[in-house]
N, CA, C and O of each residue as an XYZ file, in Angstrom:
472
protein
N      40.102    219.318    -13.986
C      39.321    219.007    -12.827
C      37.904    219.602    -12.915
O      36.965    219.005    -12.389
N      37.713    220.849    -13.615
C      36.441    221.455    -13.718
C      35.439    220.489    -14.436
O      34.263    220.333    -14.108
N      36.097    219.855    -15.483
C      35.121    218.970    -16.275
C      34.681    217.754    -15.483
O      33.537    217.316    -15.608
N      35.556    217.210    -14.681
C      35.195    216.088    -13.757
C      34.042    216.591    -12.756
O      33.100    215.848    -12.480
N      34.155    217.853    -12.237
C      33.225    218.338    -11.349
C      31.852    218.503    -12.112
O      30.781    218.189    -11.593
N      31.969    219.011    -13.360
C      30.624    219.134    -14.046
C      30.002    217.780    -14.264
O      28.787    217.678    -14.094
N      30.677    216.780    -14.606
C      30.182    215.366    -14.668
C      29.569    214.909    -13.372
O      28.482    214.333    -13.417
N      30.129    215.102    -12.300
C      29.700    214.650    -11.200
C      28.377    215.329    -10.775
O      27.444    214.707    -10.267
N      28.378    216.668    -11.027
C      27.087    217.383    -10.606
C      25.952    216.984    -11.497
O      24.821    216.802    -11.045
N      26.255    216.847    -12.771
C      25.360    216.324    -13.960
C      24.856    214.840    -13.462
O      23.685    214.491    -13.610
N      25.714    214.120    -12.943
C      25.267    212.717    -12.492
C      24.350    212.801    -11.391
O      23.357    212.078    -11.312
N      24.695    213.759    -10.452
C      23.908    213.913     -9.267
C      22.394    214.497     -9.704
O      21.380    214.082     -9.144
N      22.367    215.262    -10.508
C      21.096    215.952    -11.202
C      20.329    214.609    -11.826
O      19.206    214.277    -11.446
N      21.035    213.931    -12.765
C      20.307    212.880    -13.513
C      19.759    211.774    -12.499
O      18.609    211.342    -12.577
N      20.604    211.390    -11.623
C      19.999    210.308    -10.731
C      19.005    210.758     -9.788
O      18.116    209.981     -9.440
N      19.066    211.954     -9.331
C      18.052    212.551     -8.361
C      16.725    212.645     -9.258
O      15.629    212.229     -8.884
N      16.970    213.224    -10.438
C      15.720    213.291    -11.472
C      14.943    211.897    -11.564
O      13.741    211.738    -11.351
N      15.771    211.027    -11.885
C      15.329    209.688    -12.109
C      14.777    208.953    -10.924
O      13.783    208.233    -11.019
N      15.413    209.139     -9.842
C      14.946    208.740     -8.522
C      13.629    209.309     -8.319
O      12.692    208.582     -7.992
N      13.487    210.559     -8.490
C      12.068    211.083     -8.235
C      10.987    210.350     -8.937
O       9.934    210.155     -8.329
N      11.131    209.923    -10.149
C      10.202    209.201    -10.999
C      10.164    207.680    -10.243
O       9.095    207.106    -10.034
N      11.361    207.159     -9.898
C      11.410    205.746     -9.238
C      10.528    205.907     -8.026
O       9.674    205.060     -7.766
N      10.719    206.997     -7.262
C       9.868    207.073     -5.953
C       8.432    207.142     -6.196
O       7.642    206.510     -5.495
N       8.021    207.972     -7.275
C       6.626    208.015     -7.556
C       6.036    206.666     -8.038
O       4.939    206.285     -7.630
N       6.714    206.015     -8.835
C       6.135    204.684     -9.471
C       6.463    203.406     -8.492
O       5.664    202.478     -8.375
N       7.568    203.447     -7.883
C       7.838    202.194     -7.139
C       7.825    202.259     -5.675
O       7.737    201.230     -5.006
N       7.907    203.398     -5.159
C       7.873    203.741     -3.696
C       6.548    204.358     -3.220
O       6.386    204.691     -2.046
N       5.569    204.506     -4.204
C       4.386    205.098     -3.904
C       4.237    206.491     -3.252
O       3.317    206.858     -2.521
N       5.436    207.275     -3.698
C       5.420    208.765     -3.338
C       4.334    209.439     -4.105
O       3.694    208.905     -5.011
N       4.172    210.708     -3.650
C       3.352    211.532     -4.307
C       3.625    211.868     -5.818
O       4.787    211.860     -6.224
N       2.733    212.119     -6.536
C       3.041    212.564     -7.989
C       3.769    213.836     -7.962
O       4.466    214.139     -8.930
N       3.670    214.633     -6.915
C       4.579    215.844     -6.795
C       6.053    215.722     -6.890
O       6.771    216.686     -7.155
N       6.510    214.478     -6.662
C       7.898    214.123     -6.740
C       8.321    214.308     -8.123
O       9.490    214.570     -8.406
N       7.394    214.178     -8.995
C       7.851    214.375    -10.549
C       8.382    215.848    -10.939
O       9.319    216.015    -11.719
N       7.776    216.754    -10.396
C       8.145    218.214    -10.554
C       9.584    218.469    -10.332
O      10.283    218.867    -11.264
N      10.078    218.256     -9.118
C      11.575    218.516     -8.882
C      12.339    217.437     -9.764
O      13.425    217.727    -10.266
N      11.819    216.318     -9.929
C      12.508    215.303    -10.902
C      12.791    215.779    -12.256
O      13.896    215.631    -12.778
N      11.742    216.385    -12.863
C      11.857    216.962    -14.169
C      12.736    218.286    -14.226
O      13.354    218.543    -15.258
N      12.792    219.102    -13.153
C      13.646    220.216    -13.120
C      15.073    219.630    -12.935
O      15.977    220.132    -13.602
N      15.344    218.620    -12.093
C      16.720    218.097    -12.104
C      17.142    217.450    -13.386
O      18.313    217.556    -13.748
N      16.298    216.811    -14.073
C      16.642    216.229    -15.506
C      17.021    217.396    -16.411
O      18.016    217.371    -17.136
N      16.167    218.427    -16.327
C      16.630    219.558    -17.126
C      18.018    220.183    -16.817
O      18.776    220.527    -17.724
N      18.302    220.308    -15.577
C      19.581    220.802    -15.120
C      20.598    219.845    -15.612
O      21.619    220.280    -16.144
N      20.388    218.522    -15.469
C      21.411    217.527    -16.039
C      21.847    217.788    -17.514
O      23.016    217.832    -17.897
N      20.666    217.966    -18.335
C      20.972    218.168    -19.700
C      21.642    219.494    -19.901
O      22.534    219.539    -20.748
N      21.347    220.526    -19.270
C      22.179    221.741    -19.438
C      23.611    221.495    -19.015
O      24.568    221.807    -19.724
N      23.711    220.945    -17.876
C      25.150    220.611    -17.305
C      26.112    219.957    -18.256
O      27.293    220.303    -18.271
N      25.605    218.946    -19.115
C      26.464    218.275    -19.906
C      26.777    219.143    -21.160
O      27.750    218.885    -21.868
N      25.974    220.128    -21.407
C      26.436    221.247    -22.461
C      27.665    221.912    -22.078
O      28.395    222.377    -22.953
N      27.970    222.002    -20.814
C      29.145    222.641    -20.338
C      30.518    221.917    -20.469
O      31.577    222.420    -20.095
N      30.399    220.731    -21.015
C      31.592    219.930    -21.270
C      32.358    220.501    -22.237
O      31.786    220.929    -23.239
N      33.810    220.614    -22.116
C      34.633    221.095    -23.101
C      34.821    220.110    -24.280
O      35.549    220.450    -25.212
N      34.244    218.983    -24.287
C      34.417    218.055    -25.474
C      33.910    218.613    -26.791
O      32.833    219.207    -26.847
N      34.643    218.434    -27.795
C      34.175    219.015    -29.063
C      33.072    218.157    -29.694
O      32.374    218.654    -30.578
N      32.890    216.974    -29.312
C      31.765    216.141    -29.757
C      30.827    215.616    -28.584
O      31.303    215.220    -27.520
N      29.622    215.636    -28.817
C      28.581    215.249    -27.826
C      28.907    213.745    -27.422
O      28.951    213.416    -26.236
N      29.114    212.927    -28.366
C      29.277    211.656    -28.182
C      30.593    211.224    -27.219
O      30.532    210.247    -26.472
N      31.628    211.961    -27.319
C      32.719    211.821    -26.511
C      32.423    212.353    -25.030
O      32.843    211.817    -24.005
N      31.637    213.485    -25.096
C      31.285    213.867    -23.678
C      30.355    212.911    -22.984
O      30.400    212.705    -21.771
N      29.588    212.389    -23.735
C      28.582    211.375    -23.125
C      29.285    210.019    -22.702
O      28.903    209.272    -21.800
N      30.306    209.855    -23.463
C      31.067    208.490    -23.130
C      31.708    208.622    -21.766
O      31.568    207.808    -20.854
N      32.532    209.898    -21.715
C      33.174    210.201    -20.411
C      32.181    210.225    -19.192
O      32.427    209.637    -18.139
N      31.116    210.905    -19.405
C      30.081    211.100    -18.489
C      29.653    209.864    -18.009
O      29.415    209.757    -16.806
N      29.494    208.755    -18.881
C      29.049    207.401    -18.597
C      29.882    206.796    -17.412
O      29.307    206.280    -16.454
N      31.134    206.864    -17.492
C      32.022    206.366    -16.415
C      31.821    207.062    -15.083
O      31.821    206.430    -14.027
N      31.649    208.384    -15.149
C      31.273    209.182    -14.054
C      29.998    208.790    -13.344
O      29.931    208.695    -12.119
N      28.874    208.542    -14.262
C      27.642    208.082    -13.839
C      27.628    206.990    -13.260
O      26.914    206.941    -12.259
N      28.285    205.905    -13.601
C      28.347    204.607    -12.965
C      28.804    204.822    -11.657
O      28.077    204.381    -10.767
N      30.004    205.486    -11.276
C      30.489    205.710    -10.032
C      29.513    206.368     -9.099
O      29.256    205.978     -7.960
N      28.938    207.529     -9.781
C      27.963    208.289     -9.015
C      26.723    207.466     -8.598
O      26.183    207.684     -7.513
N      26.272    206.533     -9.440
C      25.111    205.656     -9.107
C      25.513    204.710     -7.912
O      24.677    204.354     -7.082
N      26.762    204.343     -7.866
C      27.065    203.416     -6.763
C      27.148    204.218     -5.402
O      26.788    203.760     -4.318
N      27.664    205.459     -5.607
C      27.675    206.366     -4.321
C      26.267    206.674     -3.983
O      26.029    206.865     -2.791
N      25.364    206.748     -4.772
C      23.894    207.097     -4.551
C      23.338    205.718     -3.858
O      22.675    205.714     -2.820
N      23.684    204.636     -4.539
C      23.240    203.301     -3.820
C      23.690    203.194     -2.279
O      22.976    202.742     -1.384
N      24.931    203.664     -2.133
C      25.427    203.422     -0.648
C      24.851    204.662      0.203
O      24.269    204.457      1.267
N      25.045    205.995     -0.328
C      24.682    207.148      0.543
C      23.138    207.389      0.712
O      22.691    207.822      1.775
N      22.385    207.115     -0.298
C      20.891    207.486     -0.226
C      20.056    206.169      0.013
O      19.112    206.251      0.799
N      20.299    205.068     -0.545
C      19.585    203.959     -0.476
C      20.143    203.103      0.582
O      19.408    202.210      1.004
N      21.391    203.236      1.110
C      21.769    202.612      2.232
C      22.402    201.112      1.978
O      22.504    200.262      2.863
N      22.772    200.960      0.731
C      23.248    199.572      0.432
C      24.692    199.715     -0.002
O      24.903    200.484     -0.940
N      25.708    199.086      0.544
C      26.952    199.278      0.224
C      27.357    198.503     -0.986
O      27.046    197.314     -1.058
N      28.057    199.110     -1.984
C      28.505    198.355     -3.192
C      29.361    197.220     -2.730
O      30.038    197.293     -1.705
N      29.317    196.158     -3.516
C      30.176    195.014     -3.283
C      31.403    195.127     -4.015
O      31.581    196.028     -4.834
N      32.242    194.262     -3.756
C      33.743    194.251     -4.443
C      33.573    194.322     -5.986
O      34.221    195.160     -6.613
N      32.770    193.518     -6.586
C      32.529    193.510     -8.044
C      32.097    194.739     -8.556
O      32.562    195.120     -9.630
N      31.033    195.621     -7.769
C      30.698    196.798     -8.186
C      31.827    197.850     -8.223
O      31.832    198.689     -9.124
N      32.777    197.833     -7.276
C      33.822    198.634     -7.097
C      34.796    198.339     -8.363
O      35.148    199.282     -9.072
N      35.158    197.219     -8.592
C      35.972    196.703     -9.655
C      35.548    197.210    -10.965
O      36.329    197.750    -11.749
N      34.159    197.007    -11.215
C      33.580    197.433    -12.526
C      33.516    199.001    -12.661
O      33.635    199.577    -13.743
N      33.334    199.580    -11.558
C      33.483    201.119    -11.571
C      34.767    201.586    -11.909
O      34.938    202.512    -12.703
N      35.720    200.956    -11.314
C      37.169    201.389    -11.626
C      37.481    201.230    -13.041
O      38.012    202.140    -13.677
N      37.148    200.027    -13.594
C      37.452    199.706    -15.042
C      36.588    200.876    -15.948
O      37.051    201.270    -17.018
N      35.542    201.292    -15.520
C      34.737    202.281    -16.315
C      35.442    203.615    -16.104
O      35.533    204.345    -17.090
N      35.961    204.034    -14.926
C      36.750    205.190    -14.778
C      38.043    205.269    -15.600
O      38.406    206.290    -16.183
N      38.745    204.034    -15.596
C      39.910    204.138    -16.577
C      39.610    204.301    -18.029
O      40.377    204.862    -18.811
N      38.460    203.786    -18.351
C      38.056    203.940    -19.805
C      37.616    205.479    -20.145
O      37.859    206.016    -21.226
N      36.942    206.095    -19.076
C      36.545    207.385    -19.214
C      37.808    208.344    -19.256
O      37.887    209.333    -19.984
N      38.737    207.931    -18.413
C      39.967    208.873    -18.385
C      40.809    208.715    -19.717
O      41.463    209.643    -20.194
N      40.738    207.605    -20.201
C      41.423    207.412    -21.523
C      40.712    208.229    -22.649
O      41.355    208.799    -23.530
N      39.431    208.251    -22.574
C      38.619    208.989    -23.557
C      38.864    210.508    -23.339
O      39.031    211.311    -24.256
N      38.864    210.801    -22.031
C      38.975    212.395    -21.792
C      40.388    212.780    -22.028
O      40.632    213.757    -22.737
N      41.299    212.110    -21.505
C      42.706    212.584    -21.480
C      43.691    212.139    -22.524
O      44.793    212.682    -22.592
N      43.348    211.193    -23.323
C      44.157    210.720    -24.503
C      44.728    211.905    -25.219
O      44.024    212.848    -25.578
N      46.109    211.831    -25.431
C      46.623    213.035    -26.243
C      45.825    213.021    -27.685
O      45.450    212.001    -28.264
N      45.672    214.198    -28.076
C      44.958    214.469    -29.477
C      45.732    213.695    -30.592
O      45.159    213.079    -31.492
N      47.031    213.779    -30.454
C      47.798    213.148    -31.692
C      47.535    211.716    -31.766
O      47.665    211.162    -32.857
N      47.163    211.015    -30.690
C      46.909    209.608    -30.652
C      45.444    209.421    -31.283
O      45.185    208.534    -32.097
N      44.616    210.262    -30.861
C      43.306    210.247    -31.469
C      43.318    210.478    -32.952
O      42.644    209.755    -33.686
N      44.028    211.418    -33.404
C      44.062    211.798    -34.846
C      44.847    210.674    -35.659
O      44.517    210.416    -36.816
N      45.757    210.100    -35.107
C      46.431    208.935    -35.762
C      45.542    207.685    -35.847
O      45.600    206.926    -36.815
N      44.804    207.516    -34.913
C      43.635    206.436    -34.821
C      42.648    206.657    -35.867
O      42.228    205.772    -36.613
N      42.285    207.922    -35.888
C      41.124    208.332    -36.895
C      41.577    208.273    -38.200
O      40.782    208.000    -39.099
N      42.849    208.509    -38.451
C      43.496    208.395    -39.882
C      43.305    206.985    -40.435
O      43.194    206.750    -41.638
N      43.273    206.029    -39.434
C      43.282    204.669    -39.955
C      41.967    204.026    -40.074
O      41.881    202.806    -40.216
N      40.891    204.828    -40.020
C      39.505    204.576    -40.084
C      38.966    205.247    -41.426
O      39.066    206.460    -41.613
N      38.412    204.413    -42.309
C      37.911    204.949    -43.373
C      36.540    205.539    -42.996
O      35.800    204.938    -42.217
N      36.198    206.742    -43.561
C      34.898    207.300    -43.325
C      34.033    207.403    -44.566
O      32.895    207.866    -44.489
């Protein structure tokens, strides 16, 4: 559960950081929005290093599913636009994929890797 929390906090940091730049460029906010945006993006990068995954790519793949759900929550909570049914279906599919990557038993992963020539 700690891993999922790390990914959700990382997603919040990334989305907030990117939104700061969005606000500056697209919403005509002050350039000073960029400073907290950069700090937020730095926090995001640091948070991803707290993932227990042995490989960065696997950590990023799982994070991707969490990021998609978090983006839709941001859309709804911050931007005031409720995700539609297809948004929700797509997010559920992504979460299932992220869950498989995160929680698949190691023996299944090793067996699959043995079948791939490197």
